[in-house]
C-alpha atoms as an extended CHARMM CRD file, in Angstrom:
* protein
*
       286  EXT
         1         1  MET       CA              0.0760000000       -0.0890000000       -0.0410000000  PROA      1               0.0000000000
         2         2  SER       CA              1.0180000000        3.6420000000       -0.4200000000  PROA      2               0.0000000000
         3         3  SER       CA              2.2570000000        5.8450000000        2.3180000000  PROA      3               0.0000000000
         4         4  VAL       CA              1.5630000000        8.9990000000        0.2080000000  PROA      4               0.0000000000
         5         5  SER       CA             -1.8070000000       10.6790000000        0.0950000000  PROA      5               0.0000000000
         6         6  GLN       CA             -2.8390000000       13.3500000000       -2.4360000000  PROA      6               0.0000000000
         7         7  SER       CA             -4.6800000000       16.6080000000       -1.2800000000  PROA      7               0.0000000000
         8         8  GLU       CA             -5.1290000000       19.5400000000       -3.6910000000  PROA      8               0.0000000000
         9         9  GLY       CA             -1.8950000000       18.6980000000       -5.5540000000  PROA      9               0.0000000000
        10        10  GLU       CA              0.2230000000       18.4330000000       -2.3620000000  PROA      10              0.0000000000
        11        11  THR       CA              1.9590000000       15.2700000000       -1.2750000000  PROA      11              0.0000000000
        12        12  GLU       CA              1.5740000000       14.1990000000        2.3870000000  PROA      12              0.0000000000
        13        13  VAL       CA              3.9740000000       11.5500000000        4.0010000000  PROA      13              0.0000000000
        14        14  ILE       CA              2.2120000000        9.7400000000        6.6430000000  PROA      14              0.0000000000
        15        15  ASP       CA              4.0950000000        7.9620000000        9.5740000000  PROA      15              0.0000000000
        16        16  GLN       CA              2.6230000000        4.5100000000       10.4430000000  PROA      16              0.0000000000
        17        17  PRO       CA              0.7790000000        5.3020000000       14.0010000000  PROA      17              0.0000000000
        18        18  THR       CA             -0.8490000000        8.6280000000       12.4440000000  PROA      18              0.0000000000
        19        19  TYR       CA             -2.0060000000        6.2690000000        9.4150000000  PROA      19              0.0000000000
        20        20  ILE       CA             -3.3680000000        3.4990000000       11.7670000000  PROA      20              0.0000000000
        21        21  TYR       CA             -5.1400000000        6.0920000000       14.2760000000  PROA      21              0.0000000000
        22        22  ARG       CA             -6.8640000000        7.7320000000       11.1770000000  PROA      22              0.0000000000
        23        23  LYS       CA             -8.4250000000        4.3030000000       10.2800000000  PROA      23              0.0000000000
        24        24  LEU       CA             -9.4070000000        3.3700000000       13.7820000000  PROA      24              0.0000000000
        25        25  LYS       CA            -13.0100000000        3.0590000000       14.6440000000  PROA      25              0.0000000000
        26        26  MET       CA            -12.9390000000        3.0820000000       18.2450000000  PROA      26              0.0000000000
        27        27  ASP       CA            -16.7800000000        3.4090000000       18.8260000000  PROA      27              0.0000000000
        28        28  GLU       CA            -17.2040000000        0.1580000000       16.7160000000  PROA      28              0.0000000000
        29        29  ASP       CA            -14.4960000000       -2.0670000000       17.5750000000  PROA      29              0.0000000000
        30        30  PHE       CA            -13.6390000000       -1.7980000000       21.2580000000  PROA      30              0.0000000000
        31        31  PRO       CA            -15.3610000000       -2.3600000000       24.5950000000  PROA      31              0.0000000000
        32        32  ASN       CA            -16.2700000000        0.4530000000       26.9670000000  PROA      32              0.0000000000
        33        33  TRP       CA            -13.2640000000        0.1250000000       29.2710000000  PROA      33              0.0000000000
        34        34  VAL       CA            -11.0820000000        0.7780000000       26.3470000000  PROA      34              0.0000000000
        35        35  LYS       CA            -12.8850000000        3.9340000000       25.4380000000  PROA      35              0.0000000000
        36        36  GLU       CA            -12.9550000000        5.2600000000       28.8340000000  PROA      36              0.0000000000
        37        37  MET       CA             -9.0630000000        4.6430000000       29.1250000000  PROA      37              0.0000000000
        38        38  PHE       CA             -8.7220000000        6.6270000000       26.0470000000  PROA      38              0.0000000000
        39        39  GLN       CA            -10.7820000000        9.5140000000       27.3870000000  PROA      39              0.0000000000
        40        40  ARG       CA             -8.7940000000        9.4350000000       30.5040000000  PROA      40              0.0000000000
        41        41  HSD       CA             -5.2330000000        9.1740000000       29.2700000000  PROA      41              0.0000000000
        42        42  GLY       CA             -5.6110000000        9.8800000000       25.5110000000  PROA      42              0.0000000000
        43        43  ALA       CA             -4.0470000000        8.3610000000       22.4040000000  PROA      43              0.0000000000
        44        44  TYR       CA             -0.6280000000        7.0050000000       22.6140000000  PROA      44              0.0000000000
        45        45  ASN       CA              2.1000000000        9.3010000000       21.4950000000  PROA      45              0.0000000000
        46        46  SER       CA              4.6900000000        7.0200000000       20.2690000000  PROA      46              0.0000000000
        47        47  PRO       CA              8.3740000000        8.3240000000       20.8720000000  PROA      47              0.0000000000
        48        48  GLU       CA              9.4480000000        6.7400000000       17.4080000000  PROA      48              0.0000000000
        49        49  LYS       CA              7.3180000000        7.8820000000       14.3140000000  PROA      49              0.0000000000
        50        50  LEU       CA              7.8090000000        4.8540000000       12.0940000000  PROA      50              0.0000000000
        51        51  PRO       CA              7.7990000000        5.9480000000        8.3350000000  PROA      51              0.0000000000
        52        52  GLN       CA              5.4540000000        4.1290000000        6.0630000000  PROA      52              0.0000000000
        53        53  ASN       CA              7.0240000000        1.1530000000        4.2880000000  PROA      53              0.0000000000
        54        54  PHE       CA              6.1310000000        0.2870000000        0.8410000000  PROA      54              0.0000000000
        55        55  ASP       CA              7.1430000000       -3.5500000000        1.6380000000  PROA      55              0.0000000000
        56        56  LEU       CA              4.5060000000       -3.6310000000        4.4890000000  PROA      56              0.0000000000
        57        57  GLU       CA              0.9500000000       -4.8980000000        3.8590000000  PROA      57              0.0000000000
        58        58  GLU       CA             -1.9910000000       -3.1750000000        5.7530000000  PROA      58              0.0000000000
        59        59  ILE       CA             -4.0320000000       -5.8740000000        7.2800000000  PROA      59              0.0000000000
        60        60  GLU       CA             -7.3060000000       -5.5440000000        9.4620000000  PROA      60              0.0000000000
        61        61  ASP       CA             -8.4170000000       -8.8080000000       10.9870000000  PROA      61              0.0000000000
        62        62  LYS       CA            -11.0710000000       -8.9130000000       13.6730000000  PROA      62              0.0000000000
        63        63  SER       CA            -13.4130000000      -11.6680000000       15.1470000000  PROA      63              0.0000000000
        64        64  GLN       CA            -15.3310000000      -11.8720000000       18.3510000000  PROA      64              0.0000000000
        65        65  ASP       CA            -12.2720000000      -11.9830000000       20.7040000000  PROA      65              0.0000000000
        66        66  TYR       CA             -9.6310000000      -10.6550000000       18.3190000000  PROA      66              0.0000000000
        67        67  PHE       CA             -8.6320000000       -7.3240000000       16.5300000000  PROA      67              0.0000000000
        68        68  PHE       CA             -5.6260000000       -6.2750000000       14.7390000000  PROA      68              0.0000000000
        69        69  LEU       CA             -5.1180000000       -3.1990000000       12.5990000000  PROA      69              0.0000000000
        70        70  GLY       CA             -1.7400000000       -2.6800000000       11.1960000000  PROA      70              0.0000000000
        71        71  PHE       CA              1.1440000000       -3.8850000000        9.0040000000  PROA      71              0.0000000000
        72        72  ASN       CA              2.1210000000       -7.1630000000        7.8930000000  PROA      72              0.0000000000
        73        73  LEU       CA              5.4160000000       -8.8180000000        6.5450000000  PROA      73              0.0000000000
        74        74  ASN       CA              5.5990000000      -12.4430000000        5.4060000000  PROA      74              0.0000000000
        75        75  GLU       CA              2.1980000000      -12.9670000000        6.9990000000  PROA      75              0.0000000000
        76        76  GLN       CA              3.5400000000      -11.7650000000       10.3410000000  PROA      76              0.0000000000
        77        77  LYS       CA              2.6860000000       -8.5870000000       12.1930000000  PROA      77              0.0000000000
        78        78  HSD       CA              5.4450000000       -6.1820000000       11.5820000000  PROA      78              0.0000000000
        79        79  GLY       CA              5.6550000000       -2.2430000000       12.1350000000  PROA      79              0.0000000000
        80        80  TYR       CA              3.1170000000       -0.2720000000       13.8450000000  PROA      80              0.0000000000
        81        81  GLY       CA             -0.1050000000       -2.0700000000       14.8750000000  PROA      81              0.0000000000
        82        82  VAL       CA             -3.1550000000       -2.1640000000       17.3490000000  PROA      82              0.0000000000
        83        83  LEU       CA             -4.0100000000       -5.4930000000       19.0350000000  PROA      83              0.0000000000
        84        84  MET       CA             -7.0120000000       -6.3740000000       20.8870000000  PROA      84              0.0000000000
        85        85  GLN       CA             -6.6280000000       -9.8480000000       22.5700000000  PROA      85              0.0000000000
        86        86  ASP       CA             -7.1640000000      -11.4850000000       25.8670000000  PROA      86              0.0000000000
        87        87  ASN       CA             -8.8970000000       -8.3110000000       27.0210000000  PROA      87              0.0000000000
        88        88  LYS       CA             -5.7370000000       -6.4570000000       26.4050000000  PROA      88              0.0000000000
        89        89  PHE       CA             -5.3210000000       -3.5890000000       24.2760000000  PROA      89              0.0000000000
        90        90  TYR       CA             -1.8450000000       -2.8530000000       22.7890000000  PROA      90              0.0000000000
        91        91  GLU       CA             -0.7700000000       -0.2600000000       20.4540000000  PROA      91              0.0000000000
        92        92  GLY       CA              2.9980000000        0.1440000000       19.2330000000  PROA      92              0.0000000000
        93        93  GLY       CA              5.7470000000       -1.6220000000       17.3980000000  PROA      93              0.0000000000
        94        94  PHE       CA              5.6650000000       -5.3300000000       16.1210000000  PROA      94              0.0000000000
        95        95  GLU       CA              8.4560000000       -7.3580000000       14.9040000000  PROA      95              0.0000000000
        96        96  SER       CA              8.1740000000      -10.8290000000       13.4360000000  PROA      96              0.0000000000
        97        97  ASP       CA              4.5820000000      -11.0520000000       15.1980000000  PROA      97              0.0000000000
        98        98  ASN       CA              5.9690000000      -10.0520000000       18.6240000000  PROA      98              0.0000000000
        99        99  LYS       CA              5.5050000000       -6.6110000000       20.4110000000  PROA      99              0.0000000000
       100       100  LYS       CA              8.7240000000       -5.0870000000       19.8090000000  PROA      100             0.0000000000
       101       101  GLY       CA              9.7770000000       -1.2500000000       20.1960000000  PROA      101             0.0000000000
       102       102  TRP       CA              7.9760000000        1.5360000000       21.7170000000  PROA      102             0.0000000000
       103       103  GLY       CA              4.3560000000        0.6760000000       22.9040000000  PROA      103             0.0000000000
       104       104  ARG       CA              1.5470000000        0.8590000000       25.3130000000  PROA      104             0.0000000000
       105       105  GLN       CA             -0.8320000000       -1.6890000000       26.7240000000  PROA      105             0.0000000000
       106       106  LEU       CA             -4.0010000000       -1.0520000000       28.3540000000  PROA      106             0.0000000000
       107       107  GLU       CA             -6.1310000000       -3.3290000000       30.5630000000  PROA      107             0.0000000000
       108       108  PRO       CA             -9.1770000000       -2.6310000000       32.6700000000  PROA      108             0.0000000000
       109       109  ASN       CA             -7.5890000000       -0.0010000000       35.3390000000  PROA      109             0.0000000000
       110       110  LEU       CA             -4.1000000000       -0.6210000000       34.1350000000  PROA      110             0.0000000000
       111       111  LEU       CA             -1.7670000000        1.1600000000       31.7330000000  PROA      111             0.0000000000
       112       112  MET       CA              1.8340000000        0.0290000000       30.6210000000  PROA      112             0.0000000000
       113       113  GLU       CA              4.0700000000        1.7610000000       28.3470000000  PROA      113             0.0000000000
       114       114  GLY       CA              7.7110000000        1.7960000000       27.4510000000  PROA      114             0.0000000000
       115       115  LYS       CA             10.0060000000       -0.1530000000       25.3310000000  PROA      115             0.0000000000
       116       116  TRP       CA              9.0920000000       -3.7720000000       24.6310000000  PROA      116             0.0000000000
       117       117  GLU       CA             11.0950000000       -6.9280000000       23.4470000000  PROA      117             0.0000000000
       118       118  ASN       CA              9.4850000000      -10.3660000000       22.7310000000  PROA      118             0.0000000000
       119       119  ASN       CA              6.1460000000       -9.1420000000       24.0970000000  PROA      119             0.0000000000
       120       120  GLN       CA              7.7170000000       -7.9070000000       27.5550000000  PROA      120             0.0000000000
       121       121  ILE       CA              8.3410000000       -4.3120000000       28.6590000000  PROA      121             0.0000000000
       122       122  VAL       CA             12.2040000000       -4.0910000000       29.2000000000  PROA      122             0.0000000000
       123       123  SER       CA             13.0070000000       -0.5630000000       29.7400000000  PROA      123             0.0000000000
       124       124  ASP       CA             11.5460000000        3.0670000000       30.1970000000  PROA      124             0.0000000000
       125       125  LYS       CA              8.4390000000        1.5700000000       31.7330000000  PROA      125             0.0000000000
       126       126  ILE       CA              5.7580000000        3.6730000000       32.9560000000  PROA      126             0.0000000000
       127       127  ILE       CA              2.6760000000        2.1360000000       34.5800000000  PROA      127             0.0000000000
       128       128  ILE       CA             -0.6950000000        3.8510000000       35.6590000000  PROA      128             0.0000000000
       129       129  LYS       CA             -2.9630000000        1.6360000000       37.8580000000  PROA      129             0.0000000000
       130       130  GLY       CA             -6.0460000000        3.2110000000       39.2290000000  PROA      130             0.0000000000
       131       131  ASN       CA             -4.9670000000        6.7680000000       40.6600000000  PROA      131             0.0000000000
       132       132  PHE       CA             -1.2750000000        5.8570000000       40.7290000000  PROA      132             0.0000000000
       133       133  LYS       CA              1.4890000000        6.4500000000       38.0760000000  PROA      133             0.0000000000
       134       134  PHE       CA              4.8220000000        4.4930000000       38.5620000000  PROA      134             0.0000000000
       135       135  PHE       CA              8.1040000000        4.7450000000       36.7260000000  PROA      135             0.0000000000
       136       136  GLY       CA             11.5520000000        3.8240000000       37.3530000000  PROA      136             0.0000000000
       137       137  GLN       CA             13.3330000000        0.3790000000       38.1260000000  PROA      137             0.0000000000
       138       138  PHE       CA             10.8840000000       -2.4630000000       38.0960000000  PROA      138             0.0000000000
       139       139  SER       CA             10.9560000000       -6.1940000000       39.0170000000  PROA      139             0.0000000000
       140       140  GLY       CA              8.2010000000       -7.5280000000       36.7220000000  PROA      140             0.0000000000
       141       141  ASN       CA              5.4440000000       -5.0040000000       37.0750000000  PROA      141             0.0000000000
       142       142  THR       CA              6.5380000000       -3.9230000000       40.6730000000  PROA      142             0.0000000000
       143       143  LEU       CA              8.7170000000       -0.9900000000       41.3800000000  PROA      143             0.0000000000
       144       144  HSD       CA             12.2010000000       -2.2010000000       42.8290000000  PROA      144             0.0000000000
       145       145  GLY       CA             15.0570000000        0.0340000000       43.3400000000  PROA      145             0.0000000000
       146       146  ARG       CA             14.9410000000        3.8140000000       42.5170000000  PROA      146             0.0000000000
       147       147  GLY       CA             11.6740000000        5.0220000000       41.2830000000  PROA      147             0.0000000000
       148       148  THR       CA              8.8390000000        7.4930000000       41.3660000000  PROA      148             0.0000000000
       149       149  MET       CA              5.0300000000        7.0540000000       42.5770000000  PROA      149             0.0000000000
       150       150  ILE       CA              2.5380000000        9.8950000000       41.8670000000  PROA      150             0.0000000000
       151       151  ASP       CA             -0.7880000000        9.8460000000       43.4370000000  PROA      151             0.0000000000
       152       152  LEU       CA             -2.8320000000       11.4510000000       40.6310000000  PROA      152             0.0000000000
       153       153  GLU       CA             -5.8570000000       11.9560000000       42.8550000000  PROA      153             0.0000000000
       154       154  LYS       CA             -4.1880000000       13.3660000000       46.0250000000  PROA      154             0.0000000000
       155       155  GLU       CA             -1.5520000000       15.1430000000       43.8950000000  PROA      155             0.0000000000
       156       156  GLU       CA              1.4610000000       13.5260000000       45.7550000000  PROA      156             0.0000000000
       157       157  GLN       CA              4.7930000000       12.3240000000       44.4180000000  PROA      157             0.0000000000
       158       158  TYR       CA              7.2720000000       10.0560000000       46.0920000000  PROA      158             0.0000000000
       159       159  GLU       CA             10.7250000000        9.6280000000       44.6220000000  PROA      159             0.0000000000
       160       160  GLY       CA             13.1240000000        7.3740000000       45.9770000000  PROA      160             0.0000000000
       161       161  ASN       CA             13.6750000000        3.7990000000       46.9210000000  PROA      161             0.0000000000
       162       162  PHE       CA             11.1460000000        0.8580000000       46.7200000000  PROA      162             0.0000000000
       163       163  GLU       CA             11.4610000000       -2.6970000000       47.7430000000  PROA      163             0.0000000000
       164       164  LEU       CA              9.1000000000       -4.8760000000       45.8070000000  PROA      164             0.0000000000
       165       165  GLY       CA              6.6110000000       -1.9240000000       45.4490000000  PROA      165             0.0000000000
       166       166  ILE       CA              7.1500000000       -0.5870000000       49.1180000000  PROA      166             0.0000000000
       167       167  MET       CA              8.3740000000        2.6080000000       49.6330000000  PROA      167             0.0000000000
       168       168  ASN       CA             11.5310000000        1.8490000000       51.6700000000  PROA      168             0.0000000000
       169       169  GLY       CA             14.9300000000        3.6940000000       52.1860000000  PROA      169             0.0000000000
       170       170  LYS       CA             15.6230000000        7.2300000000       51.4780000000  PROA      170             0.0000000000
       171       171  GLY       CA             12.9640000000        9.5830000000       49.6020000000  PROA      171             0.0000000000
       172       172  THR       CA             11.1380000000       12.7840000000       48.7230000000  PROA      172             0.0000000000
       173       173  ILE       CA              7.6050000000       13.1930000000       49.2640000000  PROA      173             0.0000000000
       174       174  LYS       CA              5.9640000000       16.2000000000       47.6920000000  PROA      174             0.0000000000
       175       175  ASN       CA              2.6740000000       17.5050000000       47.8840000000  PROA      175             0.0000000000
       176       176  LEU       CA              2.3210000000       19.0080000000       44.2560000000  PROA      176             0.0000000000
       177       177  LYS       CA             -0.7700000000       21.1280000000       45.0900000000  PROA      177             0.0000000000
       178       178  TYR       CA              0.2070000000       22.5950000000       48.4350000000  PROA      178             0.0000000000
       179       179  ASP       CA              4.1280000000       22.6880000000       47.9500000000  PROA      179             0.0000000000
       180       180  ALA       CA              4.7560000000       20.5270000000       51.4440000000  PROA      180             0.0000000000
       181       181  VAL       CA              8.1360000000       18.4720000000       51.1350000000  PROA      181             0.0000000000
       182       182  TYR       CA              9.6930000000       15.8030000000       53.0510000000  PROA      182             0.0000000000
       183       183  ASN       CA             13.1240000000       14.4830000000       52.2920000000  PROA      183             0.0000000000
       184       184  GLY       CA             14.5010000000       11.5460000000       54.5160000000  PROA      184             0.0000000000
       185       185  ASP       CA             14.0180000000        8.0660000000       55.8590000000  PROA      185             0.0000000000
       186       186  ILE       CA             11.0810000000        5.9220000000       54.5550000000  PROA      186             0.0000000000
       187       187  ARG       CA              9.8180000000        2.7180000000       56.1980000000  PROA      187             0.0000000000
       188       188  ASN       CA              6.8090000000        0.6040000000       54.9610000000  PROA      188             0.0000000000
       189       189  ASN       CA              5.5570000000        3.5550000000       53.1000000000  PROA      189             0.0000000000
       190       190  GLN       CA              5.7950000000        5.9030000000       55.9910000000  PROA      190             0.0000000000
       191       191  MET       CA              7.9650000000        8.7890000000       57.0880000000  PROA      191             0.0000000000
       192       192  GLU       CA             10.0860000000        7.1840000000       59.7200000000  PROA      192             0.0000000000
       193       193  GLY       CA             13.5890000000        7.6870000000       60.9790000000  PROA      193             0.0000000000
       194       194  LYS       CA             15.2820000000       10.9540000000       60.2660000000  PROA      194             0.0000000000
       195       195  GLY       CA             14.0050000000       13.7410000000       58.0090000000  PROA      195             0.0000000000
       196       196  ILE       CA             13.2770000000       17.3240000000       57.0460000000  PROA      196             0.0000000000
       197       197  PHE       CA              9.6370000000       18.2890000000       56.6030000000  PROA      197             0.0000000000
       198       198  ARG       CA              8.8660000000       21.7380000000       55.0290000000  PROA      198             0.0000000000
       199       199  PHE       CA              5.2740000000       22.8120000000       55.7530000000  PROA      199             0.0000000000
       200       200  THR       CA              3.1310000000       24.7070000000       53.2020000000  PROA      200             0.0000000000
       201       201  ASP       CA              2.9930000000       27.9450000000       55.6730000000  PROA      201             0.0000000000
       202       202  GLY       CA              6.8860000000       28.0530000000       55.8280000000  PROA      202             0.0000000000
       203       203  MET       CA              7.5550000000       26.1440000000       58.7300000000  PROA      203             0.0000000000
       204       204  GLU       CA             10.3900000000       23.5510000000       58.9200000000  PROA      204             0.0000000000
       205       205  TYR       CA             11.0320000000       20.4960000000       61.0890000000  PROA      205             0.0000000000
       206       206  GLU       CA             14.4000000000       18.5480000000       61.2960000000  PROA      206             0.0000000000
       207       207  GLY       CA             14.2850000000       15.5370000000       63.3820000000  PROA      207             0.0000000000
       208       208  GLU       CA             12.8980000000       11.9480000000       64.1440000000  PROA      208             0.0000000000
       209       209  PHE       CA              9.5540000000       10.6950000000       62.5740000000  PROA      209             0.0000000000
       210       210  LEU       CA              7.3600000000        7.6480000000       63.4350000000  PROA      210             0.0000000000
       211       211  GLN       CA              4.4620000000        6.5550000000       61.4490000000  PROA      211             0.0000000000
       212       212  ASN       CA              4.1010000000        9.8110000000       59.6170000000  PROA      212             0.0000000000
       213       213  GLN       CA              4.3830000000       11.9430000000       62.6050000000  PROA      213             0.0000000000
       214       214  LEU       CA              6.9320000000       13.9650000000       64.2930000000  PROA      214             0.0000000000
       215       215  ASN       CA              8.1560000000       11.7520000000       67.0330000000  PROA      215             0.0000000000
       216       216  GLY       CA             11.2870000000       11.8730000000       68.9920000000  PROA      216             0.0000000000
       217       217  LYS       CA             13.9930000000       14.5430000000       68.8260000000  PROA      217             0.0000000000
       218       218  GLY       CA             13.5030000000       17.7400000000       66.8240000000  PROA      218             0.0000000000
       219       219  TYR       CA             14.0330000000       21.2430000000       65.8410000000  PROA      219             0.0000000000
       220       220  LEU       CA             10.9740000000       23.2510000000       64.6400000000  PROA      220             0.0000000000
       221       221  VAL       CA             11.6120000000       26.7140000000       63.0610000000  PROA      221             0.0000000000
       222       222  TYR       CA              8.7120000000       29.0360000000       62.1880000000  PROA      222             0.0000000000
       223       223  PRO       CA              8.6450000000       31.8160000000       59.6620000000  PROA      223             0.0000000000
       224       224  ASN       CA              8.6340000000       34.5340000000       62.3130000000  PROA      224             0.0000000000
       225       225  GLY       CA             11.9910000000       33.3010000000       63.8310000000  PROA      225             0.0000000000
       226       226  MET       CA             10.1340000000       31.3390000000       66.6830000000  PROA      226             0.0000000000
       227       227  TYR       CA             11.6450000000       27.7990000000       67.3640000000  PROA      227             0.0000000000
       228       228  TYR       CA             11.1350000000       24.8500000000       69.3490000000  PROA      228             0.0000000000
       229       229  LYS       CA             13.9750000000       22.2580000000       70.0190000000  PROA      229             0.0000000000
       230       230  GLY       CA             13.3420000000       19.2390000000       72.1690000000  PROA      230             0.0000000000
       231       231  ASP       CA             11.1570000000       16.2950000000       72.4060000000  PROA      231             0.0000000000
       232       232  PHE       CA              8.1360000000       15.5530000000       70.1430000000  PROA      232             0.0000000000
       233       233  PHE       CA              5.2700000000       12.9660000000       70.3980000000  PROA      233             0.0000000000
       234       234  GLN       CA              2.5010000000       12.5530000000       67.9650000000  PROA      234             0.0000000000
       235       235  ASN       CA              3.0630000000       15.9460000000       66.2320000000  PROA      235             0.0000000000
       236       236  LYS       CA              3.2440000000       17.8340000000       69.4370000000  PROA      236             0.0000000000
       237       237  MET       CA              5.8300000000       19.3680000000       71.8870000000  PROA      237             0.0000000000
       238       238  HSD       CA              6.0100000000       16.6950000000       74.5330000000  PROA      238             0.0000000000
       239       239  GLY       CA              8.9130000000       15.9090000000       77.0120000000  PROA      239             0.0000000000
       240       240  MET       CA             11.8850000000       18.3080000000       77.5120000000  PROA      240             0.0000000000
       241       241  GLY       CA             12.6370000000       21.2930000000       75.1540000000  PROA      241             0.0000000000
       242       242  ILE       CA             13.4040000000       24.7970000000       74.6160000000  PROA      242             0.0000000000
       243       243  LEU       CA             10.7380000000       27.2210000000       73.1400000000  PROA      243             0.0000000000
       244       244  LYS       CA             11.9590000000       30.6920000000       71.8140000000  PROA      244             0.0000000000
       245       245  GLU       CA              9.0840000000       33.0640000000       71.2640000000  PROA      245             0.0000000000
       246       246  VAL       CA              8.9820000000       36.9200000000       71.0950000000  PROA      246             0.0000000000
       247       247  ASN       CA             10.9090000000       38.3180000000       73.7400000000  PROA      247             0.0000000000
       248       248  GLN       CA             10.8070000000       35.1230000000       75.8190000000  PROA      248             0.0000000000
       249       249  ILE       CA             12.5690000000       31.8420000000       75.9450000000  PROA      249             0.0000000000
       250       250  TYR       CA             11.1760000000       28.8200000000       78.0290000000  PROA      250             0.0000000000
       251       251  GLU       CA             13.3220000000       25.6530000000       78.9280000000  PROA      251             0.0000000000
       252       252  GLY       CA             11.5300000000       22.9050000000       80.6120000000  PROA      252             0.0000000000
       253       253  GLU       CA              8.8800000000       20.1770000000       80.2970000000  PROA      253             0.0000000000
       254       254  PHE       CA              6.0160000000       20.1230000000       77.7580000000  PROA      254             0.0000000000
       255       255  ARG       CA              2.8860000000       18.0520000000       77.5850000000  PROA      255             0.0000000000
       256       256  ASN       CA              0.4850000000       17.7910000000       74.6010000000  PROA      256             0.0000000000
       257       257  GLY       CA              2.1180000000       21.0980000000       73.0170000000  PROA      257             0.0000000000
       258       258  LEU       CA              1.7370000000       23.1420000000       76.0500000000  PROA      258             0.0000000000
       259       259  LYS       CA              4.3500000000       24.3200000000       78.6120000000  PROA      259             0.0000000000
       260       260  HSD       CA              3.5440000000       21.9870000000       81.6690000000  PROA      260             0.0000000000
       261       261  GLY       CA              5.8600000000       20.9220000000       84.3630000000  PROA      261             0.0000000000
       262       262  TYR       CA              8.7310000000       22.4590000000       85.7540000000  PROA      262             0.0000000000
       263       263  GLY       CA             10.6750000000       25.1210000000       83.7040000000  PROA      263             0.0000000000
       264       264  LYS       CA             12.5610000000       28.2610000000       83.4890000000  PROA      264             0.0000000000
       265       265  MET       CA             11.3430000000       31.3730000000       81.5730000000  PROA      265             0.0000000000
       266       266  SER       CA             13.5220000000       34.2290000000       80.6130000000  PROA      266             0.0000000000
       267       267  VAL       CA             11.5190000000       37.4990000000       79.8990000000  PROA      267             0.0000000000
       268       268  ASN       CA             13.3990000000       40.8210000000       79.1880000000  PROA      268             0.0000000000
       269       269  ASN       CA             16.4170000000       39.4270000000       81.1120000000  PROA      269             0.0000000000
       270       270  ILE       CA             14.2130000000       38.3340000000       84.0360000000  PROA      270             0.0000000000
       271       271  GLU       CA             14.1430000000       34.6570000000       84.7300000000  PROA      271             0.0000000000
       272       272  ILE       CA             10.9950000000       32.6880000000       86.2400000000  PROA      272             0.0000000000
       273       273  VAL       CA             11.4710000000       29.4570000000       87.5930000000  PROA      273             0.0000000000
       274       274  GLY       CA              8.3900000000       27.4520000000       88.5550000000  PROA      274             0.0000000000
       275       275  ILE       CA              5.7020000000       24.8310000000       87.6030000000  PROA      275             0.0000000000
       276       276  TRP       CA              3.5470000000       25.4570000000       84.5940000000  PROA      276             0.0000000000
       277       277  ASP       CA             -0.0550000000       23.9950000000       84.1620000000  PROA      277             0.0000000000
       278       278  GLU       CA             -1.1580000000       23.9180000000       80.4770000000  PROA      278             0.0000000000
       279       279  ASP       CA              0.7130000000       26.8870000000       79.5270000000  PROA      279             0.0000000000
       280       280  LYS       CA              0.1100000000       28.9990000000       82.8830000000  PROA      280             0.0000000000
       281       281  LEU       CA              2.5450000000       29.8800000000       85.7350000000  PROA      281             0.0000000000
       282       282  SER       CA              0.9040000000       27.9620000000       88.7190000000  PROA      282             0.0000000000
       283       283  GLU       CA              3.7790000000       28.1540000000       91.0310000000  PROA      283             0.0000000000
       284       284  GLU       CA              6.6920000000       30.2660000000       91.2630000000  PROA      284             0.0000000000
       285       285  PHE       CA              9.8520000000       29.5110000000       93.1600000000  PROA      285             0.0000000000
       286       286  GLU       CA             12.1740000000       32.2810000000       94.6250000000  PROA      286             0.0000000000
């Protein structure tokens, strides 16, 4: 078949993917889940634009459970094509009847794209499953090694180390909508260990985390210059610490985010020693 079409005396050279998509009848030939995936993710934009090849034969083969539209060489799929088989929709390159080159495969609620060899993705893999997008180093279809995971619904991104699909090791978590960032240790998909968290309002915490919470020793700095250095428990000042506020410094015990227990406060070079009860001085020592 010819790769050249005529339009008002001009010659147009069409690449294989563009030619195939012009002939594809999505509404007639494919189940609803394929149409929904196309509406969500759009058509596949192959990184390689295969030029039309005069030696290839265009074929369209379809039955109840099988559909192929693409090119054929020596009675084998070869070049760019679209294949629907076993409830899987593949669009991309073929060679000697096998998926090869750049391609994308859709399954219900699952998208995989990258470079294929012998019907398997071998590199540059991207997977979208539900609301999650994955790319990086894989073991099979599971992130293993360095990788990136994006929660498309929550607009959150993790970039770092994975162990068989679990976030483990060093990594960075970003809220893409509100610009909050965590950089540090990750264990079993949670902020745990030592790290730095920058809040959307400009606060910054550096210290220990446990199960996604400020927990242990840490240093919290506020945008106005205030800071707290000491013990944290479940995101609150709890234990021993130092709190510097405007014109005063308190060093002592805290409970549930409040000054509570024995402490010393310096206000304008005057030192107060006593017992605090939920942020209020209840007993002063001479």
